[in-house]
Kinemage of the C-alpha trace (Angstrom):
@kinemage 1
@onewidth
@group {chain A} dominant
@subgroup {mainchain}
@vectorlist {calphas} color= white
{ca unk a 1} P -0.141 0.119 -0.024
{ca unk a 2} L 2.881 2.467 1.064
{ca unk a 3} L 4.833 1.543 -2.148
{ca unk a 4} L 1.335 2.456 -4.440
{ca unk a 5} L 1.075 5.983 -2.400
{ca unk a 6} L 5.242 6.208 -3.051
{ca unk a 7} L 4.624 6.283 -6.628
{ca unk a 8} L 1.763 8.537 -6.786
{ca unk a 9} L 3.453 10.912 -4.555
{ca unk a 10} L 6.570 10.917 -6.955
{ca unk a 11} L 4.608 11.518 -10.026
{ca unk a 12} L 3.002 14.630 -8.350
{ca unk a 13} L 6.533 16.036 -7.180
{ca unk a 14} L 7.707 15.468 -10.384
{ca unk a 15} L 4.874 17.175 -12.221
{ca unk a 16} L 5.219 20.136 -10.043
{ca unk a 17} L 8.875 20.754 -9.803
{ca unk a 18} L 9.149 20.388 -13.563
{ca unk a 19} L 6.411 23.051 -14.121
{ca unk a 20} L 7.661 25.311 -11.288
{ca unk a 21} L 11.245 25.356 -12.789
{ca unk a 22} L 9.610 26.193 -16.213
{ca unk a 23} L 7.266 28.804 -15.543
{ca unk a 24} L 9.412 30.463 -12.903
{ca unk a 25} L 6.211 30.161 -10.305
{ca unk a 26} L 8.575 29.507 -6.697
{ca unk a 27} L 5.146 28.745 -5.410
{ca unk a 28} L 4.662 25.656 -7.282
{ca unk a 29} L 8.327 24.873 -7.368
{ca unk a 30} L 8.274 24.928 -3.145
{ca unk a 31} L 5.080 22.843 -3.477
{ca unk a 32} L 6.650 20.330 -5.552
{ca unk a 33} L 9.725 20.061 -3.114
{ca unk a 34} L 7.252 19.566 -0.334
{ca unk a 35} L 5.654 16.594 -2.428
{ca unk a 36} L 8.827 15.290 -2.771
{ca unk a 37} L 9.525 14.967 0.875
{ca unk a 38} L 6.348 12.885 0.710
{ca unk a 39} L 7.952 10.592 -1.477
{ca unk a 40} L 11.144 10.242 0.880
{ca unk a 41} L 8.829 10.062 3.983
{ca unk a 42} L 6.934 6.716 2.145
{ca unk a 43} L 10.572 5.239 1.828
{ca unk a 44} L 10.984 6.192 5.454
{ca unk a 45} L 7.794 4.498 6.360
{ca unk a 46} L 8.315 1.609 4.271
{ca unk a 47} L 11.493 0.828 6.193
{ca unk a 48} L 9.937 1.546 9.513
{ca unk a 49} L 7.017 -0.599 9.081
{ca unk a 50} L 8.873 -3.672 7.865
{ca unk a 51} L 11.401 -3.461 11.159
{ca unk a 52} L 8.847 -2.662 13.282
{ca unk a 53} L 6.699 -5.834 12.628
{ca unk a 54} L 9.498 -7.738 13.424
{ca unk a 55} L 8.835 -10.145 16.581
{ca unk a 56} L 10.926 -9.947 19.553
{ca unk a 57} L 14.216 -11.141 20.410
{ca unk a 58} L 16.806 -11.621 22.360
{ca unk a 59} L 18.212 -8.022 21.589
{ca unk a 60} L 14.701 -6.530 21.835
{ca unk a 61} L 12.550 -8.272 24.033
{ca unk a 62} L 9.748 -5.306 23.892
{ca unk a 63} L 9.801 -5.844 20.296
{ca unk a 64} L 10.922 -3.433 17.548
{ca unk a 65} L 7.582 -0.887 17.637
{ca unk a 66} L 9.879 1.903 18.382
{ca unk a 67} L 11.480 1.891 15.080
{ca unk a 68} L 7.966 2.968 13.219
{ca unk a 69} L 7.985 5.700 15.924
{ca unk a 70} L 11.748 6.852 14.790
{ca unk a 71} L 10.564 6.433 11.146
{ca unk a 72} L 7.617 9.001 12.121
{ca unk a 73} L 10.568 11.151 13.696
{ca unk a 74} L 12.267 11.105 10.442
{ca unk a 75} L 9.277 12.569 8.411
{ca unk a 76} L 9.496 15.449 10.741
{ca unk a 77} L 13.136 16.121 9.981
{ca unk a 78} L 12.412 15.857 6.138
{ca unk a 79} L 10.060 18.624 6.763
{ca unk a 80} L 12.446 20.832 8.680
{ca unk a 81} L 14.801 20.625 5.779
{ca unk a 82} L 11.918 21.405 3.294
{ca unk a 83} L 11.099 24.568 5.292
{ca unk a 84} L 15.029 25.759 5.161
{ca unk a 85} L 14.891 25.449 1.499
{ca unk a 86} L 11.630 27.058 0.898
{ca unk a 87} L 12.644 30.052 2.991
{ca unk a 88} L 15.666 30.180 0.618
{ca unk a 89} L 13.884 30.201 -2.188
{ca unk a 90} L 11.309 33.087 -0.966
{ca unk a 91} L 13.884 35.163 -0.058
{ca unk a 92} L 15.946 35.287 -3.092
{ca unk a 93} L 12.631 35.796 -5.184
{ca unk a 94} L 11.704 38.551 -3.049
{ca unk a 95} L 15.457 40.324 -3.410
{ca unk a 96} L 15.447 39.721 -7.488
{ca unk a 97} L 11.787 40.725 -7.823
{ca unk a 98} L 11.490 38.263 -10.828
{ca unk a 99} L 7.886 37.564 -11.630
{ca unk a 100} L 6.297 33.664 -12.424
{ca unk a 101} L 4.652 32.882 -15.910
{ca unk a 102} L 0.945 32.299 -14.936
{ca unk a 103} L -0.859 30.116 -17.977
{ca unk a 104} L -3.960 27.788 -17.654
{ca unk a 105} L -1.364 24.855 -17.829
{ca unk a 106} L -0.358 25.933 -14.159
{ca unk a 107} L -3.835 25.477 -13.275
{ca unk a 108} L -4.394 22.142 -14.925
{ca unk a 109} L -1.564 20.915 -13.178
{ca unk a 110} L -2.045 21.967 -9.656
{ca unk a 111} L -5.736 20.938 -10.060
{ca unk a 112} L -4.695 17.567 -11.423
{ca unk a 113} L -1.977 17.049 -8.245
{ca unk a 114} L -4.733 18.327 -6.017
{ca unk a 115} L -6.999 15.373 -6.850
{ca unk a 116} L -4.333 13.066 -6.577
{ca unk a 117} L -3.258 14.347 -3.075
{ca unk a 118} L -7.137 13.953 -1.987
{ca unk a 119} L -7.225 10.477 -2.898
{ca unk a 120} L -3.894 9.868 -1.098
{ca unk a 121} L -4.811 11.400 2.263
{ca unk a 122} L -8.280 9.892 2.138
{ca unk a 123} L -6.690 6.314 1.202
{ca unk a 124} L -3.759 6.524 3.794
{ca unk a 125} L -5.599 8.000 6.809
{ca unk a 126} L -8.190 5.196 6.335
{ca unk a 127} L -5.620 2.572 6.631
{ca unk a 128} L -3.688 4.163 9.127
{ca unk a 129} L -6.682 4.215 11.389
{ca unk a 130} L -7.462 0.629 10.536
{ca unk a 131} L -3.889 -0.457 11.295
{ca unk a 132} L -3.124 2.039 14.084
{ca unk a 133} L -0.002 2.588 12.259
{ca unk a 134} L 1.867 6.080 13.483
{ca unk a 135} L 3.795 6.126 10.153
{ca unk a 136} L 0.742 6.050 8.107
{ca unk a 137} L -1.075 8.328 9.863
{ca unk a 138} L 1.714 10.751 10.439
{ca unk a 139} L 2.327 10.197 6.487
{ca unk a 140} L -1.304 11.089 5.827
{ca unk a 141} L -0.886 14.322 7.960
{ca unk a 142} L 1.944 15.193 5.872
{ca unk a 143} L 0.137 14.616 2.531
{ca unk a 144} L -3.040 16.515 4.075
{ca unk a 145} L -0.565 19.431 4.437
{ca unk a 146} L -0.018 19.345 0.387
{ca unk a 147} L -3.939 19.612 0.031
{ca unk a 148} L -3.772 22.947 1.754
{ca unk a 149} L -0.574 24.122 0.279
{ca unk a 150} L -1.904 23.320 -3.078
{ca unk a 151} L -5.071 25.542 -2.436
{ca unk a 152} L -2.374 28.430 -1.372
{ca unk a 153} L -0.363 28.039 -4.656
{ca unk a 154} L -3.820 28.436 -6.929
{ca unk a 155} L -4.770 31.278 -5.046
{ca unk a 156} L -1.226 32.939 -5.721
{ca unk a 157} L -1.674 32.017 -9.419
{ca unk a 158} L -4.896 33.888 -9.257
{ca unk a 159} L -3.070 36.784 -8.005
{ca unk a 160} L -0.642 36.529 -10.597
{ca unk a 161} L -3.137 37.114 -13.553
{ca unk a 162} L -5.135 39.635 -11.602
{ca unk a 163} L -1.534 41.637 -11.411
{ca unk a 164} L -0.207 40.757 -8.075
{ca unk a 165} L 2.854 38.851 -8.537
{ca unk a 166} L 3.882 39.439 -5.198
{ca unk a 167} L 1.400 36.661 -3.881
{ca unk a 168} L 3.863 33.913 -5.640
{ca unk a 169} L 6.539 33.910 -3.001
{ca unk a 170} L 4.006 34.850 -0.255
{ca unk a 171} L 2.215 31.487 -1.107
{ca unk a 172} L 5.869 29.523 -0.922
{ca unk a 173} L 5.679 31.186 2.578
{ca unk a 174} L 2.336 29.815 3.324
{ca unk a 175} L 3.373 26.642 2.246
{ca unk a 176} L 6.417 26.814 4.734
{ca unk a 177} L 4.074 27.743 7.557
{ca unk a 178} L 1.964 24.495 6.600
{ca unk a 179} L 4.819 22.262 6.709
{ca unk a 180} L 6.080 23.307 9.751
{ca unk a 181} L 2.802 22.883 11.623
{ca unk a 182} L 2.435 19.122 10.166
{ca unk a 183} L 6.116 18.912 11.218
{ca unk a 184} L 5.017 20.078 14.886
{ca unk a 185} L 2.350 17.754 15.121
{ca unk a 186} L 4.490 14.613 14.112
{ca unk a 187} L 7.456 15.871 16.243
{ca unk a 188} L 5.076 16.367 19.263
{ca unk a 189} L 3.666 12.695 18.882
{ca unk a 190} L 6.726 10.988 18.465
{ca unk a 191} L 8.279 12.602 21.200
{ca unk a 192} L 5.681 11.338 23.518
{ca unk a 193} L 6.600 8.038 22.784
{ca unk a 194} L 10.115 8.204 22.833
{ca unk a 195} L 10.294 9.940 26.113
{ca unk a 196} L 7.632 7.298 27.705
{ca unk a 197} L 5.042 9.847 28.094
{ca unk a 198} L 1.721 7.859 30.282
{ca unk a 199} L -0.713 6.086 27.502
{ca unk a 200} L -3.353 5.435 30.207
{ca unk a 201} L -4.551 6.970 32.819
{ca unk a 202} L -3.540 5.727 36.334
{ca unk a 203} L -7.201 5.977 37.639
{ca unk a 204} L -8.418 4.068 34.750
{ca unk a 205} L -6.121 1.421 35.106
{ca unk a 206} L -6.912 1.577 39.068
{ca unk a 207} L -10.842 1.120 38.603
{ca unk a 208} L -10.329 -2.010 36.784
{ca unk a 209} L -7.756 -3.425 39.174
{ca unk a 210} L -9.678 -2.306 42.590
{ca unk a 211} L -12.758 -4.500 41.000
{ca unk a 212} L -10.834 -7.891 41.499
{ca unk a 213} L -11.666 -9.468 44.749
{ca unk a 214} L -9.386 -9.625 47.468
{ca unk a 215} L -7.150 -7.139 45.842
{ca unk a 216} L -6.766 -4.172 48.305
{ca unk a 217} L -5.119 -1.550 46.640
{ca unk a 218} L -2.347 -0.736 43.994
{ca unk a 219} L 0.415 1.686 43.066
{ca unk a 220} L 3.100 2.567 40.993
{ca unk a 221} L 0.787 2.138 37.983
{ca unk a 222} L 3.101 2.947 34.690
{ca unk a 223} L 2.389 2.635 30.883
{ca unk a 224} L 4.429 3.572 27.935
{ca unk a 225} L 4.576 2.836 24.152
{ca unk a 226} L 2.339 4.115 21.317
{ca unk a 227} L -1.117 4.172 21.560
{ca unk a 228} L -1.871 0.424 20.081
{ca unk a 229} L 1.248 -1.255 21.603
{ca unk a 230} L 1.279 -0.540 25.325
{ca unk a 231} L 3.661 -1.657 27.962
{ca unk a 232} L 2.022 -1.935 31.633
{ca unk a 233} L 3.628 -2.577 34.954
{ca unk a 234} L 2.049 -1.738 38.508
{ca unk a 235} L 2.050 -3.111 41.834
{ca unk a 236} L -0.619 -4.989 43.631
{ca unk a 237} L -1.517 -4.859 47.328
{ca unk a 238} L -3.025 -8.477 48.864
{ca unk a 239} L -3.465 -9.366 52.290
{ca unk a 240} L 0.155 -10.603 53.799
{ca unk a 241} L -1.244 -14.017 54.678
{ca unk a 242} L -2.256 -15.000 50.870
{ca unk a 243} L -1.275 -18.253 49.812
{ca unk a 244} L 1.678 -17.926 47.020
{ca unk a 245} L -0.692 -19.821 44.798
{ca unk a 246} L -3.793 -17.732 45.466
{ca unk a 247} L -1.951 -14.528 44.772
{ca unk a 248} L -0.528 -16.061 41.660
{ca unk a 249} L -3.855 -16.922 40.490
{ca unk a 250} L -5.345 -13.174 41.423
{ca unk a 251} L -2.344 -11.676 39.763
{ca unk a 252} L -3.419 -13.037 36.589
{ca unk a 253} L -6.838 -12.499 37.155
{ca unk a 254} L -5.932 -8.655 37.329
{ca unk a 255} L -3.718 -8.883 34.219
{ca unk a 256} L -6.365 -10.644 32.493
{ca unk a 257} L -8.977 -8.129 33.327
{ca unk a 258} L -6.746 -5.196 32.199
{ca unk a 259} L -5.877 -6.832 28.793
{ca unk a 260} L -9.729 -7.448 27.846
{ca unk a 261} L -10.540 -3.955 28.927
{ca unk a 262} L -7.737 -2.559 27.210
{ca unk a 263} L -6.748 -4.719 23.965
{ca unk a 264} L -3.891 -1.945 23.144
{ca unk a 265} L -1.931 -3.710 26.171
{ca unk a 266} L 0.804 -5.902 24.897
{ca unk a 267} L 2.074 -6.855 28.188
{ca unk a 268} L 1.341 -6.351 32.077
{ca unk a 269} L 4.000 -7.012 34.798
{ca unk a 270} L 2.407 -7.276 37.958
{ca unk a 271} L 4.480 -6.955 41.263
{ca unk a 272} L 2.442 -8.420 44.223
{ca unk a 273} L 3.152 -6.639 47.848
{ca unk a 274} L 1.128 -6.506 50.890
{ca unk a 275} L -0.087 -2.811 51.634
{ca unk a 276} L 1.713 -0.208 53.108
{ca unk a 277} L 1.761 0.012 57.183
{ca unk a 278} L -0.640 2.962 57.042
{ca unk a 279} L -3.102 1.101 54.706
{ca unk a 280} L -3.300 -2.027 56.650
{ca unk a 281} L -6.252 -1.235 58.868
{ca unk a 282} L -8.347 -0.031 55.990
{ca unk a 283} L -7.227 -3.120 53.772
{ca unk a 284} L -8.497 -5.433 56.845
{ca unk a 285} L -11.914 -3.529 56.722
{ca unk a 286} L -12.514 -4.271 53.360
{ca unk a 287} L -11.494 -7.609 53.219
{ca unk a 288} L -14.010 -8.153 56.122
{ca unk a 289} L -16.884 -6.127 54.296
{ca unk a 290} L -16.307 -8.332 51.513
């Protein structure tokens, strides 16, 4: 699927860049470079998905899913490079004062590539949500920014026909703003995963755990990972006189309930311990009330 999107993005980028150089329209050219990063992102996505789907091994006991997150972060890096290049072109055009040549072919190229981008965004976003793939969703977000920038370029071309050539480099600057916004969102989501930010709220986990009979409480609840591949660990309190085999059974019941409530949990590690001293009396009351 990503391969098909890659070839579509290559075709779109090639058309825009070729016509941008031919017409001198820096807005079309910058939009073409923006589309070219879509193709680069597709390559990263292909590699990321291929590696991320590999099973856990001796060197990667938690699996390889973070490679997909790293691939999404690389897409953000591509966007940053494009922003620098567009800024350089806009500055050069404003300094030189050159005007672009606007023709009907300009509108035809932009309209055709706009339609292709709309198809790609819908296709890729749908697949990303279905597969819960960070890379596909990030790439769809990137391509969606192509749709918005293409609209800005079309407005700039209309301005050129109306006698406002300055709209051409200004549209290129708008392209850079859209790219920067998409890059920020991608980098924010990737950093959340790479920094092990909490995925599932503690209170939600606690609510499931406390529904298990004979569980007195829990603490040190930690979750991390992508939204669809979460690792959980927590400490569960049980009465100090609980038999080992019974404690083991209860811990499995806690784990089963958690994974049934949250299917995105890939694994849960449960540490069993007696409640803290200041919780013992209230814990005894809870046991007796059951």
